[in-house]
C-alpha positions as CSV (number, residue, x, y, z in Angstrom):
1,M,1.2,-5.4,-76.9
2,L,-0.2,-7.5,-74.1
3,G,3.0,-9.6,-74.1
4,R,5.1,-6.5,-73.8
5,D,3.1,-5.3,-70.8
6,V,3.4,-8.6,-69.0
7,M,7.2,-8.8,-69.6
8,T,7.5,-5.2,-68.2
9,E,5.6,-6.1,-65.0
10,I,7.7,-9.3,-64.5
11,T,10.9,-7.3,-65.0
12,H,9.7,-4.6,-62.5
13,A,8.8,-7.3,-59.9
14,E,12.2,-8.9,-60.1
15,K,13.9,-5.5,-59.5
16,T,11.6,-4.5,-56.6
17,P,12.0,-6.5,-53.4
18,S,8.7,-8.0,-52.2
19,S,7.2,-6.0,-49.3
20,A,5.1,-9.0,-48.3
21,S,7.9,-11.3,-47.5
22,P,8.1,-12.0,-43.8
23,P,11.0,-10.8,-41.7
24,P,13.5,-13.4,-40.4
25,R,12.2,-15.4,-37.5
26,G,13.0,-13.9,-34.1
27,R,13.0,-10.2,-35.1
28,T,10.6,-7.7,-36.6
29,A,11.0,-6.1,-40.0
30,D,12.1,-2.7,-38.6
31,Q,14.2,-4.1,-35.8
32,P,18.0,-3.9,-36.3
33,R,20.1,-7.0,-36.5
34,D,22.2,-6.1,-33.6
35,S,19.3,-5.4,-31.2
36,A,20.3,-8.3,-28.8
37,P,23.9,-7.2,-28.4
38,R,22.8,-3.6,-28.1
39,R,20.3,-4.4,-25.4
40,R,22.9,-6.5,-23.6
41,T,25.4,-3.7,-23.6
42,T,22.8,-1.3,-22.3
43,L,21.9,-3.6,-19.4
44,I,25.6,-4.1,-18.5
45,V,26.3,-0.3,-18.5
46,V,23.1,0.3,-16.4
47,A,24.1,-2.5,-13.9
48,V,27.6,-1.1,-13.5
49,G,26.2,2.3,-12.9
50,L,23.8,1.1,-10.3
51,I,26.6,-0.8,-8.5
52,L,28.6,2.4,-8.4
53,V,25.6,4.2,-6.9
54,V,25.2,1.6,-4.2
55,A,28.9,1.7,-3.5
56,L,29.0,5.4,-3.1
57,F,25.9,5.3,-0.9
58,L,27.5,2.7,1.4
59,F,30.7,4.7,1.6
60,M,28.7,7.8,2.5
61,I,26.7,6.2,5.3
62,T,29.7,4.2,6.8
63,R,32.2,7.1,6.7
64,A,32.7,8.7,10.1
65,P,31.1,12.2,10.1
66,A,33.9,14.8,10.1
67,E,31.6,17.9,9.8
68,T,28.0,18.5,10.6
69,K,27.4,21.7,8.7
70,P,24.9,21.3,5.9
71,T,25.7,22.5,2.4
72,T,23.1,24.3,0.2
73,L,23.0,26.1,-3.1
74,G,21.7,29.2,-1.3
75,F,18.2,27.6,-1.1
76,S,16.9,24.4,0.2
77,L,13.6,22.7,1.1
78,N,14.3,23.3,4.8
79,S,14.8,27.0,4.3
80,F,11.7,27.2,2.2
81,F,9.5,25.6,4.8
82,I,11.0,27.7,7.6
83,W,10.3,30.8,5.6
84,L,6.8,29.5,4.8
85,G,6.1,28.8,8.4
86,G,6.7,32.4,9.4
87,L,3.9,33.6,7.1
88,S,0.2,33.9,7.6
89,P,-1.8,30.8,6.9
90,L,-3.8,32.7,4.3
91,V,-0.6,33.4,2.5
92,Q,0.9,29.9,3.0
93,I,-1.9,28.1,1.0
94,P,-1.6,30.0,-2.3
95,L,2.2,29.8,-2.1
96,V,2.2,26.0,-1.6
97,L,-0.3,25.7,-4.5
98,L,1.9,28.0,-6.6
99,A,5.1,25.9,-5.8
100,F,3.2,22.7,-6.5
101,G,1.9,24.1,-9.8
102,A,5.4,25.2,-10.8
103,V,6.9,21.8,-10.3
104,V,4.0,20.0,-12.1
105,G,4.2,22.5,-14.9
106,L,7.9,21.9,-15.4
107,L,7.4,18.2,-15.4
108,L,4.6,18.5,-18.0
109,L,6.8,20.8,-20.1
110,L,9.6,18.3,-20.1
111,I,7.2,15.4,-20.8
112,E,5.7,17.3,-23.8
113,Y,8.9,18.7,-25.5
114,A,11.8,16.5,-24.4
115,P,10.9,13.4,-26.4
116,R,10.8,15.3,-29.7
117,S,13.6,14.7,-32.3
118,G,16.1,17.4,-33.0
119,K,19.4,18.8,-31.7
120,G,17.8,21.2,-29.4
121,Y,15.6,18.6,-27.7
122,F,18.6,16.3,-27.5
123,W,20.4,18.9,-25.4
124,L,17.3,19.5,-23.4
125,R,17.2,15.9,-22.4
126,L,20.9,15.9,-21.7
127,V,20.7,18.9,-19.4
128,A,17.6,17.6,-17.7
129,C,19.0,14.2,-17.0
130,F,22.0,15.7,-15.1
131,A,20.4,18.9,-13.6
132,I,17.3,17.4,-12.1
133,P,19.1,14.7,-9.9
134,V,21.8,17.3,-8.8
135,L,19.2,19.9,-7.8
136,A,17.0,17.3,-6.1
137,F,19.8,16.0,-4.0
138,M,21.2,19.4,-3.2
139,L,17.8,20.7,-2.0
140,L,18.0,18.1,0.7
141,R,21.0,20.0,2.3
142,P,23.7,17.2,2.4
143,Y,26.4,17.6,5.0
144,Q,29.7,19.0,3.7
145,N,31.6,15.7,4.1
146,A,28.9,13.9,2.0
147,V,28.6,16.5,-0.9
148,I,31.1,14.6,-3.1
149,Y,29.2,11.3,-2.7
150,V,25.8,13.0,-3.2
151,L,27.0,14.7,-6.4
152,G,28.6,11.5,-7.6
153,I,25.3,9.6,-7.0
154,A,23.3,12.3,-8.8
155,V,25.7,12.5,-11.8
156,I,25.8,8.7,-12.2
157,L,22.0,8.4,-12.0
158,G,21.7,11.2,-14.6
159,A,24.2,9.4,-16.9
160,I,22.4,6.1,-16.5
161,L,19.1,7.7,-17.4
162,F,20.5,9.5,-20.5
163,Y,22.4,6.5,-21.8
164,A,19.5,4.1,-21.3
165,D,17.1,6.6,-22.9
166,Y,19.4,7.3,-25.8
167,R,19.7,3.6,-26.6
168,S,16.0,2.8,-26.0
169,R,14.4,0.5,-28.6
170,Q,11.4,2.9,-28.7
171,G,13.6,5.8,-29.6
172,A,15.3,8.6,-27.6
173,G,13.0,10.4,-25.3
174,Y,10.7,7.4,-24.6
175,L,12.3,6.3,-21.4
176,F,12.9,9.9,-20.3
177,Q,9.2,10.6,-20.6
178,L,8.3,7.3,-18.8
179,I,10.5,8.1,-15.8
180,L,9.2,11.6,-15.5
181,F,5.7,10.3,-15.4
182,A,6.6,7.7,-12.7
183,A,9.1,9.8,-10.7
184,P,6.6,11.7,-8.4
185,A,4.7,8.5,-7.4
186,A,7.9,6.5,-7.0
187,I,9.6,9.2,-4.8
188,L,6.6,9.4,-2.5
189,L,6.5,5.6,-2.3
190,L,10.2,5.4,-1.5
191,L,10.0,8.2,1.1
192,G,6.7,7.2,2.7
193,L,6.8,3.4,2.6
194,V,10.1,1.8,1.5
195,Y,12.5,4.0,3.5
196,P,10.4,3.8,6.8
197,A,10.1,0.0,6.4
198,I,13.8,-0.5,6.0
199,T,14.7,1.8,8.9
200,T,12.1,0.2,11.2
201,F,13.5,-3.2,10.5
202,F,17.0,-2.1,11.4
203,Q,15.8,-0.2,14.4
204,S,14.2,-3.4,15.8
205,F,17.7,-4.7,16.5
206,F,18.7,-1.8,18.7
207,D,17.8,-0.7,22.2
208,K,15.2,1.9,23.2
209,T,17.7,4.7,22.5
210,G,18.6,3.4,19.1
211,D,22.3,3.5,19.8
212,N,23.2,0.0,21.1
213,F,22.8,-3.2,19.1
214,V,20.9,-5.8,21.1
215,G,20.3,-8.5,18.4
216,L,17.0,-10.4,18.9
217,D,16.3,-9.1,22.4
218,N,13.4,-7.0,21.2
219,Y,11.8,-9.9,19.5
220,I,12.3,-12.1,22.6
221,W,10.6,-9.4,24.6
222,T,7.7,-9.4,22.2
223,F,6.9,-13.0,22.9
224,T,7.8,-13.2,26.5
225,N,6.9,-9.9,28.2
226,P,3.2,-9.7,29.2
227,E,2.5,-6.6,27.1
228,G,4.1,-8.0,24.0
229,F,2.8,-11.6,24.5
230,W,-0.8,-10.5,25.0
231,S,-0.6,-8.1,22.0
232,V,0.4,-11.0,19.8
233,I,-2.3,-13.4,21.2
234,N,-5.1,-10.8,21.1
235,T,-4.1,-9.8,17.5
236,L,-4.4,-13.4,16.4
237,I,-7.8,-13.6,18.1
238,W,-9.0,-10.4,16.3
239,V,-7.8,-11.6,12.9
240,L,-9.3,-15.1,13.2
241,L,-12.7,-14.2,14.7
242,A,-13.6,-10.8,13.4
243,P,-13.4,-11.5,9.6
244,T,-15.1,-14.9,9.9
245,I,-18.0,-13.8,12.0
246,A,-18.5,-10.4,10.2
247,T,-18.5,-12.1,6.8
248,A,-20.8,-14.8,8.0
249,I,-23.3,-12.3,9.4
250,G,-23.0,-10.1,6.4
251,L,-23.7,-13.0,4.1
252,A,-26.7,-14.0,6.1
253,Y,-28.0,-10.4,5.9
254,A,-27.3,-10.3,2.1
255,V,-29.3,-13.5,1.5
256,F,-32.3,-12.8,3.7
257,I,-32.7,-9.1,2.9
258,D,-32.0,-9.6,-0.8
259,R,-35.7,-9.9,-1.8
260,A,-37.4,-8.6,1.4
261,A,-39.8,-5.7,1.4
262,G,-38.0,-2.5,2.1
263,E,-34.7,-3.9,1.1
264,K,-33.1,-0.5,0.5
265,Y,-34.0,0.8,4.0
266,L,-32.9,-2.3,5.8
267,K,-29.5,-2.2,4.0
268,V,-29.1,1.5,4.9
269,L,-29.7,0.7,8.6
270,I,-27.3,-2.3,8.6
271,F,-24.6,-0.3,6.7
272,M,-24.8,2.8,9.0
273,P,-22.4,1.4,11.7
274,F,-19.7,1.1,9.0
275,A,-20.0,4.9,8.4
276,I,-19.2,5.5,12.1
277,S,-15.5,6.0,13.0
278,F,-13.9,3.5,15.2
279,V,-13.6,6.2,17.9
280,G,-17.3,6.9,17.7
281,A,-18.1,3.2,17.8
282,G,-15.8,2.7,20.8
283,I,-17.6,5.5,22.7
284,I,-21.0,4.1,21.9
285,W,-20.2,0.6,23.0
286,K,-18.3,1.9,26.1
287,F,-21.7,3.0,27.3
288,V,-23.1,-0.4,26.6
289,Y,-20.4,-2.1,28.7
290,D,-20.3,0.6,31.4
291,F,-19.9,-0.5,35.0
292,R,-20.4,1.5,38.1
293,Q,-21.8,1.2,41.7
294,G,-25.5,1.9,42.2
295,D,-27.7,2.5,39.3
296,Q,-26.2,1.1,36.1
297,L,-25.8,3.4,33.1
298,G,-24.6,0.6,30.8
299,I,-27.3,-1.3,28.9
300,L,-25.6,-4.7,29.5
301,N,-25.3,-4.3,33.2
302,A,-28.8,-2.8,33.4
303,I,-30.2,-6.0,31.9
304,V,-28.0,-8.1,34.3
305,T,-29.2,-6.3,37.4
306,A,-32.8,-6.3,36.2
307,L,-32.6,-10.1,36.0
308,G,-31.3,-10.2,39.6
309,G,-27.6,-10.5,38.8
310,Q,-24.6,-8.5,40.0
311,P,-23.1,-5.8,37.7
312,V,-19.9,-6.9,35.9
313,S,-16.9,-4.8,34.9
314,W,-16.9,-6.2,31.4
315,L,-13.9,-4.3,30.0
316,A,-11.8,-5.5,32.9
317,A,-12.9,-9.1,32.8
318,T,-10.0,-11.5,32.1
319,P,-8.7,-13.7,30.5
320,L,-9.8,-12.8,27.0
321,I,-13.4,-11.8,27.9
322,N,-12.7,-8.1,27.4
323,T,-10.9,-8.8,24.2
324,L,-13.9,-10.8,22.8
325,L,-16.2,-7.9,23.8
326,L,-13.9,-5.5,21.9
327,V,-14.1,-7.8,18.9
328,V,-17.9,-7.5,19.0
329,V,-17.6,-3.8,18.4
330,F,-15.4,-4.3,15.3
331,I,-17.8,-7.0,14.0
332,W,-20.7,-4.6,14.5
333,S,-19.0,-1.9,12.4
334,Q,-17.8,-4.2,9.6
335,T,-20.9,-6.3,9.0
336,G,-22.5,-3.6,6.9
337,L,-19.5,-3.6,4.5
338,A,-19.6,-7.4,4.1
339,M,-23.4,-7.3,3.5
340,V,-23.2,-4.6,0.8
341,I,-20.4,-6.3,-1.2
342,L,-21.9,-9.8,-0.9
343,S,-25.4,-8.6,-1.8
344,A,-24.1,-7.2,-5.0
345,A,-22.2,-10.4,-5.7
346,I,-25.3,-12.5,-5.1
347,K,-27.3,-10.4,-7.6
348,A,-24.6,-11.0,-10.2
349,V,-25.0,-14.8,-10.0
350,P,-27.0,-15.9,-13.1
351,P,-30.5,-16.9,-12.1
352,E,-30.5,-19.7,-14.7
353,Q,-28.1,-21.7,-12.5
354,N,-30.4,-21.5,-9.5
355,E,-33.4,-22.4,-11.7
356,A,-31.6,-25.4,-13.2
357,A,-30.6,-26.6,-9.7
358,E,-34.2,-26.2,-8.5
359,L,-35.5,-28.3,-11.4
360,D,-33.0,-31.0,-10.5
361,G,-34.7,-31.1,-7.0
362,A,-32.0,-29.3,-5.0
363,S,-33.2,-27.7,-1.8
364,A,-32.7,-24.0,-0.9
365,W,-29.7,-24.9,1.2
366,E,-28.1,-27.0,-1.5
367,R,-28.6,-24.3,-4.0
368,F,-27.0,-21.8,-1.7
369,I,-24.0,-24.1,-1.0
370,N,-23.4,-25.4,-4.5
371,V,-24.5,-22.5,-6.7
372,T,-24.5,-19.2,-4.8
373,V,-21.3,-19.6,-2.7
374,P,-19.1,-20.8,-5.6
375,G,-20.5,-17.9,-7.7
376,I,-19.4,-15.3,-5.0
377,R,-16.1,-16.9,-4.0
378,S,-14.0,-14.0,-5.2
379,S,-16.2,-11.5,-3.4
380,L,-16.0,-13.6,-0.2
381,I,-12.2,-13.5,-0.4
382,V,-12.1,-9.8,-0.9
383,V,-14.4,-9.3,2.1
384,L,-12.4,-11.7,4.4
385,T,-9.0,-10.2,3.5
386,T,-10.2,-6.6,3.8
387,I,-11.7,-7.1,7.2
388,A,-8.7,-9.2,8.3
389,I,-6.3,-6.4,7.4
390,G,-8.5,-3.9,9.2
391,A,-8.4,-6.2,12.3
392,L,-4.6,-6.4,12.2
393,K,-4.2,-2.7,12.3
394,I,-7.0,-2.0,14.8
395,Y,-6.0,0.8,17.2
396,D,-8.9,3.2,17.9
397,I,-11.3,0.8,19.6
398,V,-8.7,-0.5,22.0
399,A,-7.4,3.0,22.8
400,V,-10.8,4.4,23.5
401,M,-12.4,1.6,25.4
402,T,-9.6,0.0,27.5
403,G,-6.3,1.8,26.8
404,G,-4.7,-1.6,26.5
405,R,-5.2,-2.3,30.2
406,N,-6.2,-5.8,31.6
407,D,-4.4,-7.7,28.9
408,S,-6.5,-6.2,26.1
409,T,-3.7,-4.7,24.1
410,V,-3.0,-5.5,20.4
411,L,0.0,-5.1,18.2
412,A,-0.9,-1.8,16.6
413,F,-1.8,-0.2,19.9
414,E,1.2,-1.6,21.8
415,M,3.5,-0.4,19.0
416,V,2.3,3.2,19.4
417,N,2.2,2.8,23.2
418,Q,5.8,1.7,23.4
419,Q,7.0,4.6,21.3
420,Q,4.9,7.4,22.7
421,R,4.6,6.5,26.3
422,F,7.8,4.6,27.1
423,Q,10.0,6.0,24.2
424,S,11.2,2.5,23.6
425,Y,11.8,2.6,19.9
426,G,13.4,-0.8,19.7
427,H,10.3,-2.6,21.2
428,S,8.1,-0.5,19.0
429,A,10.0,-1.4,15.8
430,A,10.0,-5.1,16.7
431,L,6.2,-5.0,17.2
432,A,5.9,-3.3,13.8
433,V,7.9,-6.0,12.1
434,V,5.8,-8.7,13.7
435,L,2.7,-6.9,12.5
436,F,4.1,-6.8,9.0
437,V,4.8,-10.5,9.1
438,F,1.2,-11.1,10.0
439,V,0.0,-8.9,7.1
440,L,2.3,-10.3,4.5
441,P,0.5,-13.7,3.9
442,L,-2.7,-11.8,3.3
443,I,-1.0,-9.6,0.7
444,I,0.5,-12.6,-1.0
445,F,-2.8,-14.4,-1.0
446,N,-4.6,-11.4,-2.5
447,V,-2.0,-11.0,-5.3
448,R,-2.3,-14.7,-6.2
449,Q,-6.1,-14.4,-6.4
450,I,-5.9,-11.4,-8.6
451,R,-3.5,-13.2,-11.0
452,K,-5.9,-16.2,-11.1
453,Q,-8.8,-14.0,-11.9
454,R,-6.8,-12.3,-14.7
455,E,-5.9,-15.7,-16.2
456,V,-9.5,-16.8,-16.1
457,R,-10.6,-13.6,-17.9
């Protein structure tokens, strides 16, 4: 009886394939054998489609305009906003919220139902992939001579989305759902950051009217004309001095106030300037540097005259004196931020390390240099780069206190000044590109530091 049962089990095991046997090396158990060729085919089709989209776009923008009349489907974003602008503000707010809610509701509906399996959901994805791009492009009112190109781009993009989604390894509907999630943020990023950056770069090679190509003349003007030259020099001074001094003072505050009596109240007082806007800070310090004949209103000149000296027009003092005085205002406003971040970082340093260093005979300064500073290195980098980026884009303090006069201008202020005051769009664009070049190393450095921290974790 027992032998018969054993033989039965052996026979059953031979007929049934083992579920525990591992899949072939290089692919999972449920992955089809032709996944690599399938993925390669999908990538080729998507690449060809994107090349067609780029080609159609280039044809559209290089073709001479034959007609300037826009084309609509009877409704466009422009007509919606014109109609909305004629209504009462009390009516505009609920209508905008209603339109926003309708768009979000439609997206959520597609995200919820489109990825499901079935013939009806298949057709829903197919229609949505083609209808959404076409409607989106047509709502922008393309010109009549560009309608064919716009519709071609929309149809190709829809076909790429549907084909890539249909052949997705995660199943049909996965890529569709992913793109719907990312589309609103991606569109805002493209319209608000990528497109302006590209147009600004090309604009920097044209004259003030934007019609005539001038090559590198705007960049030459930036480094040779007094306004452009001093804006570059002063910006470098700001970005070198302000982060270093503000971080050093903030670190000193963090160390000395860390265990002082009334620590919370002292930190609130030091942090308060950071809560003041740059415009407010500029007005406050303009009274400090104020210069006039007779009785002095400014605190600095009042002290100078009280000691027997002559009042000085501090904000007109050159070279570089007025710039350094403006940097003082920025340092005053940013020290509180550095103090708060570094104080929290110092508290996170394990006390056992300081105790061990103290037992080894290390002095307070040696413990600070060899234990505390390495422990807060990442926080120091964050503070330095944050303040440096703020110094690069400083505008308000210069505009309020000097208006860029007496060689105190900076890149951000001069960029706006050239566009708004002189309508010189080429110079303004060139200054913006130079400012971007200054910011780029800080961004790259931050990204590398973040990657290193992730690797350590």
